[in-house]
Each structure stands twice: as C-alpha cells, then as structure tokens.
Backbone as CSV, one residue per row, in Angstrom:
resi,resn,N_x,N_y,N_z,CA_x,CA_y,CA_z,C_x,C_y,C_z
1,MET,-104.465,-25.497,48.446,-104.726,-24.035,48.556,-105.945,-23.722,47.762
2,ASN,-106.761,-22.862,48.203,-108.022,-22.432,47.568,-107.713,-21.287,46.634
3,ASN,-107.458,-21.602,45.426,-107.289,-20.603,44.321,-107.290,-19.172,44.651
4,PRO,-106.051,-18.604,45.084,-105.942,-17.222,45.565,-106.312,-16.265,44.460
5,ARG,-106.966,-15.183,44.844,-107.489,-14.189,43.922,-106.939,-12.782,44.251
6,PRO,-106.376,-12.034,43.224,-106.029,-10.682,43.639,-107.204,-9.847,43.934
7,GLN,-107.039,-8.673,44.581,-108.139,-7.868,44.922,-108.823,-7.256,43.705
8,GLN,-108.073,-6.919,42.680,-108.647,-6.441,41.395,-107.957,-7.056,40.285
9,PRO,-108.705,-7.248,39.174,-108.101,-7.913,38.104,-107.072,-7.076,37.409
10,SER,-106.076,-7.708,36.780,-105.006,-6.933,36.149,-105.457,-6.080,35.083
11,LYS,-104.967,-4.901,34.954,-105.470,-3.982,33.763,-104.760,-4.380,32.508
12,SER,-103.676,-5.173,32.590,-103.061,-5.572,31.375,-103.774,-6.695,30.547
13,ARG,-104.787,-7.271,31.210,-105.541,-8.250,30.542,-106.353,-7.681,29.408
14,LYS,-106.274,-8.169,28.241,-106.950,-7.625,27.134,-108.004,-8.647,26.658
15,GLU,-109.177,-8.134,26.321,-110.218,-8.928,25.697,-109.905,-9.355,24.298
16,GLY,-110.193,-10.550,23.929,-109.916,-10.934,22.557,-108.549,-11.419,22.289
17,THR,-107.643,-11.466,23.167,-106.318,-12.030,22.940,-106.356,-13.480,22.849
18,HIS,-105.423,-14.104,22.272,-105.481,-15.507,22.150,-104.402,-16.237,22.875
19,ASN,-103.825,-15.450,23.814,-102.896,-16.055,24.785,-101.673,-16.613,24.076
20,ILE,-101.270,-16.037,23.047,-100.018,-16.377,22.308,-99.133,-15.178,22.068
21,VAL,-97.942,-15.451,21.801,-96.933,-14.375,21.496,-97.034,-14.152,19.949
22,ILE,-97.422,-12.933,19.599,-97.658,-12.601,18.249,-96.365,-12.004,17.540
23,GLY,-96.231,-12.219,16.319,-95.099,-11.559,15.571,-93.761,-12.300,15.566
24,GLN,-93.864,-13.578,15.620,-92.643,-14.434,15.583,-92.791,-15.574,14.725
25,LYS,-91.753,-16.030,14.128,-91.758,-17.233,13.313,-91.315,-18.446,14.157
26,VAL,-92.083,-19.542,14.062,-91.602,-20.674,14.971,-91.305,-21.773,13.919
27,THR,-90.187,-22.387,14.095,-89.793,-23.508,13.242,-90.607,-24.796,13.681
28,PHE,-90.678,-25.776,12.679,-91.288,-27.022,12.925,-90.554,-27.804,14.013
29,ALA,-89.209,-27.686,13.975,-88.367,-28.420,14.941,-88.582,-27.835,16.348
30,LYS,-88.757,-26.542,16.487,-89.094,-25.949,17.773,-90.499,-26.322,18.293
31,GLN,-91.422,-26.421,17.349,-92.774,-26.921,17.736,-92.705,-28.340,18.204
32,GLN,-91.936,-29.122,17.597,-91.772,-30.525,17.986,-91.184,-30.625,19.357
33,LEU,-90.187,-29.834,19.587,-89.485,-29.827,20.863,-90.391,-29.397,21.969
34,ALA,-91.235,-28.358,21.720,-92.141,-27.944,22.707,-93.139,-29.050,23.080
35,LYS,-93.634,-29.782,22.083,-94.483,-30.963,22.225,-93.842,-32.030,23.127
36,GLU,-92.581,-32.308,22.806,-91.877,-33.303,23.572,-91.725,-32.897,25.028
37,PHE,-91.335,-31.591,25.269,-91.211,-31.077,26.579,-92.494,-31.111,27.377
38,ARG,-93.671,-30.950,26.601,-94.979,-30.904,27.320,-95.208,-32.514,27.788
39,ARG,-94.809,-33.412,26.954,-94.954,-34.777,27.265,-94.024,-35.353,28.453
40,LYS,-92.898,-34.644,28.531,-91.863,-35.076,29.447,-91.553,-34.044,30.515
41,MET,-92.714,-33.417,31.051,-92.490,-32.527,32.071,-91.767,-33.069,33.248
42,THR,-91.050,-32.157,34.027,-90.469,-32.608,35.351,-91.574,-32.838,36.315
43,ARG,-91.206,-33.497,37.415,-92.134,-33.723,38.476,-92.640,-32.375,39.059
44,GLU,-91.821,-31.407,39.192,-92.200,-30.155,39.740,-93.144,-29.395,38.679
45,GLU,-92.743,-29.443,37.498,-93.649,-28.841,36.456,-95.017,-29.421,36.404
46,LYS,-95.114,-30.740,36.537,-96.353,-31.423,36.626,-97.245,-30.999,37.823
47,ILE,-96.562,-30.826,38.906,-97.260,-30.332,40.182,-97.838,-28.937,39.952
48,LEU,-97.006,-28.061,39.452,-97.454,-26.688,39.291,-98.458,-26.611,38.139
49,TRP,-98.347,-27.348,37.072,-99.288,-27.353,35.985,-100.672,-27.735,36.462
50,GLN,-100.840,-28.713,37.426,-102.181,-29.097,38.002,-102.849,-27.901,38.667
51,HIS,-102.122,-26.920,39.040,-102.682,-25.743,39.678,-102.899,-24.562,38.845
52,LEU,-102.251,-24.584,37.629,-102.376,-23.536,36.623,-103.310,-23.780,35.437
53,ARG,-103.391,-25.048,35.163,-104.176,-25.490,33.944,-105.646,-25.243,34.089
54,ALA,-106.257,-25.127,33.018,-107.758,-24.931,32.925,-108.161,-23.625,33.667
55,ASN,-107.352,-22.692,33.661,-107.641,-21.360,34.294,-107.931,-21.461,35.840
56,ARG,-107.282,-22.446,36.399,-107.495,-22.640,37.839,-107.028,-21.619,38.809
57,LEU,-105.967,-20.895,38.432,-105.430,-19.782,39.196,-105.912,-18.453,38.814
58,ASN,-106.846,-17.868,39.574,-107.441,-16.530,39.268,-108.080,-16.406,37.866
59,ASN,-108.537,-17.593,37.372,-109.245,-17.622,36.035,-108.277,-17.121,34.905
60,LEU,-106.898,-17.176,35.244,-105.993,-16.816,34.155,-105.575,-17.951,33.294
61,HIS,-105.332,-17.728,32.033,-104.928,-18.791,31.128,-103.447,-18.905,31.019
62,PHE,-102.988,-20.033,31.344,-101.503,-20.347,31.334,-101.263,-21.351,30.197
63,ARG,-100.165,-21.163,29.445,-99.720,-22.135,28.523,-98.402,-22.691,29.022
64,ARG,-98.158,-23.938,28.631,-96.826,-24.622,29.004,-95.970,-24.810,27.786
65,GLN,-94.744,-24.606,28.006,-93.753,-24.702,26.895,-94.084,-23.831,25.753
66,GLN,-94.302,-22.570,26.093,-94.618,-21.617,25.092,-93.355,-21.115,24.398
67,ILE,-93.371,-21.018,23.078,-92.199,-20.615,22.374,-92.276,-19.110,22.260
68,ILE,-91.210,-18.396,22.698,-91.132,-17.018,22.650,-89.715,-16.647,22.191
69,ASP,-89.676,-16.025,21.059,-88.354,-15.583,20.449,-87.377,-16.723,20.477
70,GLY,-87.816,-17.936,20.133,-87.040,-19.077,20.058,-86.696,-19.837,21.294
71,PHE,-87.090,-19.253,22.398,-86.923,-19.897,23.684,-88.218,-20.550,24.073
72,LEU,-88.090,-21.576,24.911,-89.225,-22.285,25.546,-89.493,-21.937,26.924
73,ALA,-90.564,-21.222,27.183,-90.845,-20.773,28.564,-91.660,-21.923,29.155
74,ASP,-91.307,-22.277,30.374,-92.029,-23.338,31.113,-93.540,-23.068,31.176
75,PHE,-93.876,-21.863,31.624,-95.302,-21.550,31.736,-95.351,-20.022,31.359
76,TYR,-96.440,-19.652,30.637,-96.601,-18.234,30.118,-98.103,-17.873,30.271
77,CYS,-98.299,-16.740,30.831,-99.640,-16.118,31.003,-99.537,-14.747,30.125
78,HIS,-100.271,-14.805,29.003,-100.307,-13.687,28.127,-100.951,-12.466,28.783
79,ALA,-102.089,-12.706,29.479,-102.848,-11.629,30.024,-101.988,-10.850,31.124
80,ALA,-101.072,-11.539,31.845,-100.295,-10.941,32.823,-98.819,-10.572,32.272
81,ALA,-98.573,-10.962,31.047,-97.253,-10.779,30.479,-96.191,-11.341,31.400
82,LEU,-96.429,-12.603,31.826,-95.584,-13.203,32.883,-95.117,-14.637,32.330
83,VAL,-93.825,-14.790,32.443,-93.151,-16.072,32.212,-92.762,-16.731,33.543
84,ILE,-93.125,-17.916,33.772,-92.701,-18.648,34.997,-91.762,-19.703,34.554
85,GLU,-90.517,-19.823,35.224,-89.611,-20.744,34.940,-89.348,-21.567,36.236
86,VAL,-89.430,-22.862,36.089,-89.248,-23.835,37.232,-87.853,-24.322,37.087
87,ASP,-86.949,-23.800,38.010,-85.535,-24.067,37.803,-85.025,-25.297,38.675
88,GLY,-84.413,-26.164,37.957,-83.768,-27.315,38.599,-82.289,-27.163,38.688
89,LYS,-81.554,-28.223,38.961,-80.126,-28.077,39.156,-79.439,-27.647,37.866
90,ILE,-79.966,-28.007,36.778,-79.296,-27.673,35.497,-79.084,-26.220,35.392
91,HIS,-79.927,-25.410,35.947,-79.756,-23.972,35.767,-78.579,-23.263,36.410
92,SER,-77.950,-24.068,37.359,-76.628,-23.545,37.946,-75.500,-23.716,36.998
93,GLN,-75.783,-24.617,35.930,-74.735,-24.804,34.932,-74.921,-23.998,33.721
94,GLN,-76.036,-23.231,33.608,-76.246,-22.518,32.384,-76.631,-21.018,32.785
95,VAL,-75.865,-20.474,33.630,-76.160,-19.081,34.134,-76.123,-18.097,33.032
96,GLU,-75.190,-18.127,32.167,-74.976,-17.144,31.021,-76.205,-17.292,30.094
97,TYR,-76.549,-18.546,29.747,-77.639,-18.789,28.848,-78.952,-18.225,29.414
98,ASP,-79.279,-18.517,30.706,-80.443,-17.982,31.342,-80.458,-16.452,31.441
99,ALA,-79.248,-15.877,31.608,-79.218,-14.407,31.731,-79.553,-13.742,30.286
100,GLU,-78.973,-14.358,29.252,-79.384,-13.915,27.905,-80.782,-14.122,27.528
101,ARG,-81.339,-15.244,27.944,-82.692,-15.527,27.724,-83.582,-14.583,28.502
102,ASP,-83.266,-14.262,29.694,-84.035,-13.312,30.484,-84.066,-11.928,29.918
103,LYS,-82.915,-11.575,29.345,-82.738,-10.319,28.748,-83.641,-10.180,27.504
104,VAL,-83.695,-11.157,26.705,-84.509,-11.201,25.475,-85.999,-11.107,25.837
105,LEU,-86.401,-11.899,26.801,-87.776,-11.969,27.206,-88.201,-10.548,27.795
106,LYS,-87.318,-9.989,28.635,-87.629,-8.692,29.276,-87.776,-7.557,28.224
107,ALA,-86.921,-7.695,27.194,-86.942,-6.683,26.090,-88.248,-6.761,25.382
108,ARG,-88.952,-7.865,25.371,-90.270,-8.134,24.777,-91.380,-7.502,25.678
109,GLY,-90.990,-7.039,26.861,-91.996,-6.504,27.809,-92.515,-7.585,28.748
110,LEU,-91.899,-8.687,28.792,-92.414,-9.781,29.619,-91.669,-9.710,30.969
111,ARG,-92.426,-10.145,32.068,-91.791,-10.291,33.430,-91.484,-11.781,33.679
112,LEU,-90.451,-12.064,34.452,-90.073,-13.406,34.672,-90.192,-13.704,36.234
113,LEU,-90.639,-14.895,36.439,-90.647,-15.381,37.820,-89.992,-16.718,37.868
114,ARG,-88.805,-16.689,38.567,-88.181,-17.990,38.652,-88.390,-18.638,39.971
115,ILE,-88.745,-19.976,39.898,-89.128,-20.760,41.050,-88.280,-21.936,41.066
116,LYS,-87.686,-22.234,42.188,-86.849,-23.458,42.309,-87.738,-24.738,42.532
117,ASN,-87.192,-25.837,42.069,-87.899,-27.110,42.212,-88.293,-27.313,43.679
118,GLU,-87.316,-27.023,44.584,-87.565,-27.311,45.964,-88.840,-26.487,46.464
119,GLU,-88.965,-25.296,45.930,-90.101,-24.444,46.340,-91.431,-25.074,45.945
120,VAL,-91.459,-25.664,44.753,-92.665,-26.328,44.311,-92.984,-27.498,45.223
121,ARG,-92.012,-28.276,45.529,-92.222,-29.475,46.302,-92.477,-29.146,47.808
122,GLN,-91.905,-28.115,48.387,-91.988,-27.910,49.808,-92.891,-26.720,50.163
123,GLU,-93.084,-25.808,49.252,-93.860,-24.478,49.665,-94.847,-24.157,48.517
124,LEU,-95.620,-25.112,48.087,-96.543,-24.900,46.944,-97.535,-23.713,47.167
125,ASP,-98.134,-23.667,48.305,-99.010,-22.589,48.622,-98.325,-21.203,48.432
126,ASN,-97.109,-21.131,48.959,-96.412,-19.852,48.796,-95.996,-19.521,47.362
127,VAL,-95.649,-20.532,46.621,-95.425,-20.418,45.048,-96.709,-19.961,44.425
128,LEU,-97.874,-20.454,44.720,-99.092,-20.073,44.002,-99.449,-18.707,44.432
129,MET,-99.200,-18.266,45.643,-99.376,-16.896,46.007,-98.462,-15.991,45.341
130,ARG,-97.222,-16.318,45.185,-96.232,-15.525,44.426,-96.713,-15.370,43.030
131,ILE,-97.157,-16.275,42.405,-97.643,-16.244,40.968,-98.875,-15.343,40.938
132,SER,-99.862,-15.630,41.858,-100.992,-14.788,41.886,-100.651,-13.310,42.087
133,THR,-99.826,-13.042,42.942,-99.434,-11.606,43.187,-98.678,-11.087,41.931
134,ALA,-97.812,-11.843,41.337,-97.173,-11.275,40.093,-98.227,-11.133,39.004
135,CYS,-99.214,-11.893,38.836,-100.243,-11.732,37.779,-101.038,-10.472,37.989
136,SER,-101.275,-10.113,39.302,-102.063,-8.938,39.509,-101.359,-7.608,39.516
137,GLN,-99.958,-7.671,39.376,-99.176,-6.479,39.355,-99.170,-5.817,37.940
138,GLU,-99.046,-4.589,37.856,-98.939,-3.926,36.609,-97.713,-4.293,35.812
139,THR,-97.776,-4.261,34.590,-96.606,-4.664,33.806,-95.803,-3.362,33.407
C-alpha cells in the first residue's frame, strides 16, 4: 500500500511533543518487560510495525510497547492520541482484563483501535487505511 494520507492533518497534533505519555511513574521491571516485548513481537506485530515505524504512515510517529498507566500498548501515536492493539487468541481469554485496560486508557483521553491478527495477515491494506482514518479524526 502506498502510505495513505488523510485529507488534512489532525488538529490534535502538537508541535514540540515528545511522543510519550507524561505524568506517570514507570517501574524498572515494566521498562524491562516493554523491552522484552519489543524483542519478541508477534508475527502480526512485526508486519504492522514495518508499516508504522520511521513515520511511514502519514508521517506520524508511532511507538511500540508504550507503557501507559502501567499497561503496555502494542502501538501508540501521541499526536493522534491513539492506541492500537493487535489481538491474538489470548484476548478471548482475558476479556475482563482488556475491558478494564480500555476503560483506564479511555479515561486518559486516548482512543483505542483493536485489530485482529487475521486482519493484519489477510487485509493489511484495509488495516492501514483504518489506522490512517483513526489518526485523522478529532479526539
């Protein structure tokens, strides 16, 4: 897919931001876990990361395994206030945990986009367009 672009840049994008979540304490153990998760990404996360990294999608900066309020978000775009979760089979076994996590992230003013592993493997262009659209919407 040729890097989809929204018709106008998101107004939520702020100059001078560092693409991190400010105002939280992060433990050393959580930092180490995030590093390990970055090294051991799933196949689908690796596929999606190749299209998000280095500002490849709409020149937006995405981080992987971003710690937000103690949770690890698969991908995070600060400028769009968007968390992207790539859901595998495990998520059908942790519905309550995911619901609580989503509630905490939404309370912080973040939007969530859940994408199934199968979608990344079978409909990557559609997934990238959904991400692009979500990034261009107002928060």
